[in-house]
N, C-alpha and C positions, 0 to 999 in steps of 0.2 A: 446628346440628343432631344429634342424636345420631344414628353409625350402627355400625349391629352389623359385625360379622366376622367369616364363617365361611368354613369347610374345605369342607363338602359341599354347600354352597349356593352358589349364584351367580346375581344377576338378570344375562342376559348383554344384555337391549337393551329399549327401550319403544319403541310407536309407535302411532299410529292407535286408542287405545284398550286398548291389549294390551302384555302385560308378556312376555318370552321368558325362560324360568326352566331352570337345570337342577337338578335334585334328589338328587346322587349321582351317578347317572348315566342320570336317566330326564329326559326334556327336555319341558315342557308349555308351552303355549301357554295364558295365562287373561286375561279382560279385566279391564281396570284403569280406573275413572272418572276417575282424577287426572291420565291419558296423555291430555292433550288436545293432542298436539304430532304432528308427520307425518312425520320424517325415513325416508329412503329406508332398508330394510328388507335391509340387504348381508350380513348374517351368514347364511350358507345354512342355518343351524338353523332358520329362520324358516319354509322351508318344508320342514322333514324333521321335526319333531317329532315326539316318541313318541303325545302325545294334545293335541287343542285343545279347549277349552270355548266350548261356541258358547249365546248367549243366545238367549231363545225370545219373537217377539213379543208373545207372551199372557202370559210372566213365567216366572222361571226359566229353566232350560236344559238342556245336557248335554252330555256328553264322547264326542269325536268321535276314536275311534282309530286309528291309523295301524301302529304297533308294537306287539309282545305288550308289554305291563308288566305286573309283579304285582300281585293286590289289596294287597298293603302292601308295604312295602320300610324300612328302616332307613337313618338318617340322623346323623351324631354332630353334637353341637357342644362342643367340650371333652370332659368327663369324661361327657357327657350323653346319652343315645340315644333318639330318637324313630321310633315309627313314624307315615310317610307312608303316606294311602289318600285317591286322590283321591275327591271325596263331590259331591253336588249340590251347587248352588250356587254351585260352582267353587272349594271350600276345599279344603282338601289336609292340615286337622288341627294346622297349624302357620303361626306367624305369626312368620316370621323376622328381622322388624325388634326384637322382643321381647328377641333375647339380648341387647342392653345393658340392660335392664333386670335381667336375669338376674345377670348379670355386679356390679352394681351391689347388687343386693339380698345375694348372694352378700359381698361385700366388706365390706357393714356386719352383718351376720349374724356373720361371720367375728372382727370387729373386738370384739365385746360377751363379755364374759367368762363371762358366767353363760346358761344355754340361754335360749332366744328360741322364744316361741310366735306362729305365724303363722296369719292367717285369710287365705285365699286364696278370694275370693268371683267367683263368673262366670269359676270356675277352669278351666274348656273340658278341655282334652287334659294339663295339668296343667304347661306349662313352667316357670313360676312355682314353683309346687309342688317340681319335681324341683331345680330350683336350690337353694330353700331347705334341703332336706332334707339334701342333697350339702355344703350350709357347716354342717349341724349343729343347724337348728332342728329345732322341733316344730309341723307342719305340720295345719292343718282345711281339707280341700279340698270346696269347696261348687258346686256346679253341677244346676240342675233337670233336665239331662238324662243319664238314665241312662246312657246309650249313651255318650256323654263321658268320664263317670267309670271307666266299665269301659277308655277308650280311655287313661285318663290312667293307672290300676292296671300296662297293657300296658306303658306308659312309664317307670315306675317298675322293675317289674320289669327288663326290657331296660338300663336304667341301675344295675344292682346295688343299689337303692334301696327295693326292696321290704318290706323286714326295716325300714326305720328307721321314727321314729314318726311317723304320719301317721293322721289319720280322714278315711275319703273318705264325704262326705255326698252326697245325692241329697236336694235340697231345694232351694223356694224362698227364694232368697238372702234377701229382706226378711222373710219371715217364720221364718228360722232366725237371723239376727241378735234379732229381738224375742224369739226362745224362751232365746236366749242369755242375752239380759239377764236376764232371768224368774230365769236356773239363776243367777246370778251373775258369771258367767266372764269371762275378760278375755286379752287380747291383747298384744303389746308389739307387732305390726306386722300392717298390713292392707293388702292388693294387691285391687284390683276391678278388672275390666273389664265394664263393665256394655254390655249391647245398647243399639244404637241408637233400637229400634223392638220392641216383641214384644208378647205376652201374657202374664199369667199365669196359675195353674191354674184361677183362677174367673173366666177372661173377661177382668181388667181389662186396661187399656191400660196399656202400659209407653213411655213417651216420654223419654227421656233428659233434655233441656232441663228437662223438669217435674219430675222426680224423683230427679236427682242428688243434688241439696242436701239435704231430707231425708233421704235415705238415709246420707250423708257423718255429718250430724248424729247420725242415730242410732249409726251406728257409731263418733264417737268414744266413746259412754259406754262403750264395749267396751273403750276402751284401758287397758292400768295405768298407775300412776303415773308409771313411766320409760318410755314408749314408744320404740321405734328407729323405726320408717319409716311413711309413710303412701301408698302410689299408688295415683293414679289412672290408667287408660288409658281413649282414646277413637277411634273410628273415625267419630265421628259429623260428618260432612262442614259446615263453616262453625262447628263449633264451638272455639274459638281455644284453645291449652294456656293462654294466661293466665286465660280463664273458669275453667278445673278451678284452676288458683295460685290465685286470688283466693278460692275456694270453701274450700280446705286454709287458707290462709292467715288466713281468718276464724273458723273453725272449729276448726284443730286448730294452728295456730302462737299463736295468740292466747291457747288457754291451755297451753299448752306450754313455749313459745319456739322454739327450731330455727330451719330454715329454711325456704323453698319455694322451687324450683324449676322451671321449666316448659319445655318444648320440644318439637318436631315429634320423631319417629322417622323414618328412612329408611334405605334400602338403595342402595348404589353402584349405578350402572349402567355396565359393563364397557364396553359400547364407545361413549359416551359421555364417559364420567368426570363425568357428572352425580350427584345424587343423587335419587332417586323419595321423596317424600313418603308414608307410611304410617301415619300416625294421630297422635294426640298423647299425650303423657304429662306428669305432674305430681307431684311428690313434696315430699315433710316429711318430714324428717328430721332425727336428734339423736345425738350419740355417746353413748356410753354413761355419762358425767357430766353430762350434760344440756346440753354447751355446742353449739354451731353446729360442723360440721365442718370443716376448713379448706378454703379453696379455693371455699367459697359463699357467694354473692353474699347 
């Protein structure tokens, strides 16, 4: 399992369907379906958080606030700065476990001598976008939610990256890819974090298990002659990392060589020393000479 290393964020404890976290100085309790164990809640912060998200029996939920907290506040990961905002559906605008991917992408981009063009699909608030920009890449950031793209711009500004080469696109990701193909544009790297379930702008249903393979198949056509990496992230319960790895193997590795890796992403739990699984990731990558990176299987 790949584990992120944070300074401003910590997963303190997990028990009975909830996680106890500290985001800089703000303590939150949020539900997590992976937490099916019930150890005693010894840490006093369980009973004294700033806010707790409670699910509703009819769907959705709400935040119960016990101490005054700002509408948003900043946290840092290395040289990147993010705005955290408690939102509906328990989210904060950031998935801390993805930091391990940010580091990996930055390392690969920094190792390529010529400029790298990155396409970030379902780009949310821009964690991957910021990491790639800071490493020197040109990034196209695409998300269908106007508010998320605006939030990503705020994060870029907070990180001192507002003047870096980035295109901010509010669009349906599949339709954008189709248009890019017609325009003849190509990219050296693609990263995507597609939703498990959703509806498109025309009401069409998106189910990851059904739509992922055709989407990757489409995106492969956007890759340049010497691509650097292709990353897929997923939070779909029951979709094994190996499934995404097989997709990258059959569609990307078969064409470009290189290596495919896949694993769970996780966050260390301070109280127990265990690691909470937080989704799956799969990576195809090559170095600048088209050879497999050292240390890869």
